[in-house]
C-alpha positions as CSV (number, residue, x, y, z in Angstrom):
1,M,142.5,6.5,217.2
2,P,143.5,5.1,214.1
3,D,141.0,4.1,211.5
4,I,140.2,0.6,211.5
5,R,139.0,0.1,208.0
6,E,142.6,0.7,206.9
7,R,143.9,-2.0,209.1
8,V,141.4,-4.3,208.0
9,E,142.5,-3.7,204.3
10,E,146.0,-3.9,205.1
11,E,145.8,-7.3,206.7
12,R,143.7,-9.1,204.1
13,G,144.7,-12.8,203.4
14,I,145.8,-14.0,200.2
15,L,142.1,-15.5,199.8
16,K,140.7,-12.2,200.1
17,K,143.2,-10.7,197.9
18,I,142.3,-13.2,195.2
19,Q,138.6,-12.4,195.7
20,N,138.9,-8.8,194.9
21,F,140.1,-9.6,191.4
22,V,137.2,-11.8,190.7
23,P,134.5,-10.2,188.5
24,G,131.1,-9.0,190.7
25,F,132.8,-10.1,194.1
26,R,134.9,-7.2,194.7
27,G,132.2,-5.0,195.8
28,Y,131.1,-7.6,198.4
29,R,134.5,-8.3,199.7
30,R,134.8,-4.7,200.2
31,R,131.6,-4.4,202.1
32,E,132.5,-7.6,204.3
33,D,135.6,-5.8,205.1
34,L,133.6,-2.3,206.1
35,R,131.4,-4.6,208.4
36,D,134.4,-6.2,209.9
37,A,135.8,-2.8,210.7
38,D,132.3,-1.5,212.1
39,R,132.2,-4.7,213.9
40,M,135.7,-4.3,215.4
41,L,134.8,-0.4,216.4
42,R,131.7,-1.6,218.1
43,A,133.5,-4.0,220.2
44,Q,136.0,-1.4,221.4
45,L,133.0,1.0,222.1
46,A,131.5,-1.9,223.9
47,Q,134.9,-2.3,226.0
48,S,135.0,1.3,226.7
49,L,131.5,1.5,227.9
50,G,132.3,-1.7,230.3
51,R,135.5,0.1,231.8
52,Q,133.3,3.1,232.7
53,R,130.8,1.0,234.3
54,R,133.4,-0.8,236.1
55,R,134.4,2.9,237.5
56,L,130.9,3.5,238.4
57,E,130.6,0.4,240.5
58,D,133.8,1.7,242.2
59,C,131.9,4.7,242.6
60,R,129.0,2.7,244.0
61,K,131.4,1.2,246.6
62,L,132.4,4.7,248.1
63,L,128.6,5.5,248.0
64,A,127.8,2.4,250.4
65,Q,130.4,3.8,252.8
66,D,128.9,7.7,253.1
67,Y,125.7,7.9,251.3
68,G,122.3,6.8,251.9
69,S,120.0,4.2,249.9
70,K,118.9,6.7,247.5
71,E,122.1,7.4,245.7
72,L,122.9,3.6,245.9
73,D,119.7,2.9,244.0
74,M,120.5,5.5,241.5
75,A,124.1,4.1,241.0
76,G,122.4,0.8,240.9
77,G,120.1,1.8,238.3
78,L,122.7,3.6,236.4
79,I,125.1,0.6,236.2
80,S,122.3,-1.6,234.8
81,H,121.7,1.0,232.2
82,F,125.6,0.8,231.3
83,K,125.0,-2.8,231.2
84,K,122.1,-2.8,228.8
85,V,123.8,0.0,226.6
86,E,127.0,-2.4,226.4
87,G,125.1,-5.2,225.3
88,V,123.3,-3.3,222.6
89,V,126.4,-2.0,221.2
90,A,128.3,-5.3,221.2
91,H,125.5,-6.9,219.4
92,A,124.1,-4.1,217.1
93,E,123.1,-4.6,213.6
94,T,126.0,-4.8,211.3
95,G,124.7,-3.3,208.1
96,Y,124.8,-6.7,206.5
97,S,122.8,-6.9,203.3
98,G,122.2,-10.1,201.8
99,L,121.1,-11.1,198.3
100,V,117.6,-10.8,199.2
101,A,117.5,-8.5,201.9
102,D,114.7,-5.6,202.2
103,I,117.4,-2.7,202.5
104,N,120.8,-3.2,200.8
105,I,123.5,-1.6,202.4
106,H,126.1,0.0,200.1
107,E,129.7,0.6,200.5
108,D,129.3,4.5,200.9
109,E,126.3,3.7,203.4
110,M,128.8,1.3,205.2
111,N,131.3,4.1,205.5
112,R,128.7,6.3,207.0
113,L,127.8,3.6,209.5
114,Y,131.5,3.4,210.7
115,E,131.7,7.1,211.0
116,Y,128.7,7.5,212.9
117,D,130.0,4.7,215.1
118,A,133.4,6.3,215.4
119,S,131.8,9.4,216.6
120,M,130.5,8.1,219.6
121,I,133.9,7.8,221.0
122,D,133.6,11.4,221.9
123,Q,130.5,10.6,224.0
124,I,132.2,7.9,226.0
125,T,135.0,10.5,226.8
126,A,132.5,12.9,228.2
127,I,131.0,10.0,230.1
128,A,134.5,9.3,231.5
129,S,135.0,12.8,232.3
130,D,131.6,12.8,234.5
131,I,132.6,9.6,236.4
132,E,136.1,11.4,237.2
133,A,134.0,14.1,238.5
134,L,131.7,12.0,240.4
135,K,134.8,10.1,242.1
136,G,135.9,13.7,243.1
137,A,132.4,14.6,244.3
138,L,132.2,11.3,246.5
139,A,135.7,11.8,247.8
140,A,134.8,15.2,249.1
141,S,131.6,13.9,250.5
142,D,129.5,16.6,248.5
143,K,126.1,14.9,248.5
144,S,124.6,17.4,246.2
145,A,127.2,17.1,243.6
146,A,127.5,13.4,243.8
147,T,123.9,13.4,243.3
148,G,123.8,15.7,240.1
149,G,126.7,13.9,238.9
150,I,124.8,10.6,238.9
151,M,122.3,12.3,237.2
152,G,124.2,13.9,234.5
153,I,125.9,10.4,233.7
154,K,122.5,9.0,233.5
155,D,121.4,11.8,230.9
156,R,124.6,10.9,228.9
157,I,124.5,7.2,228.7
158,T,120.6,7.8,227.9
159,D,121.7,10.3,225.0
160,F,124.4,7.7,223.9
161,E,121.9,5.0,224.0
162,D,119.3,7.0,221.7
163,Q,122.0,8.1,219.3
164,F,123.3,4.6,219.0
165,N,119.8,3.3,218.3
166,R,119.3,5.9,215.3
167,R,122.5,4.8,213.7
168,M,120.7,2.1,211.1
169,R,117.7,4.6,210.5
170,V,119.7,7.3,209.8
171,I,121.8,5.2,207.2
172,E,118.9,3.7,205.7
173,G,117.1,7.1,205.6
174,T,114.2,6.0,207.7
175,E,114.7,8.3,210.6
176,V,111.8,10.7,210.9
């Protein structure tokens, strides 16, 4: 996946380029560009989670055909969890630090925030693999593998959510 930070820098308009030459404004402009890159990356993460949620909804349709209410309830809860995490990722704190903010997020911290968010792509890839395995178990009518698959995906999305919620605490140095 290309580094969005480079794309944001390459696509600066003339006004932003001029702002980079104004004394005292350059650091502000660079931090704003990093925030934009992080915001775009989080939008991509949220979209990826949405794709995986829709794949789970397809699995739920298979469950409705061949399985009982227990598995349907589990899948419904899992889909709701995905929707919640999608919203959290899409609307998460961007690392904004105004003039009188309690905690100022500097450029190196913004870079760490971006790297932290980028590392979560691997978790979504693992979730996608688990959903594919779940589809296989459902197609084979392997009830125990399907139930185990749903539980495994639930664990993965919970881990993803926990890691994502820790991101600002880690960057701010307040994680205990």
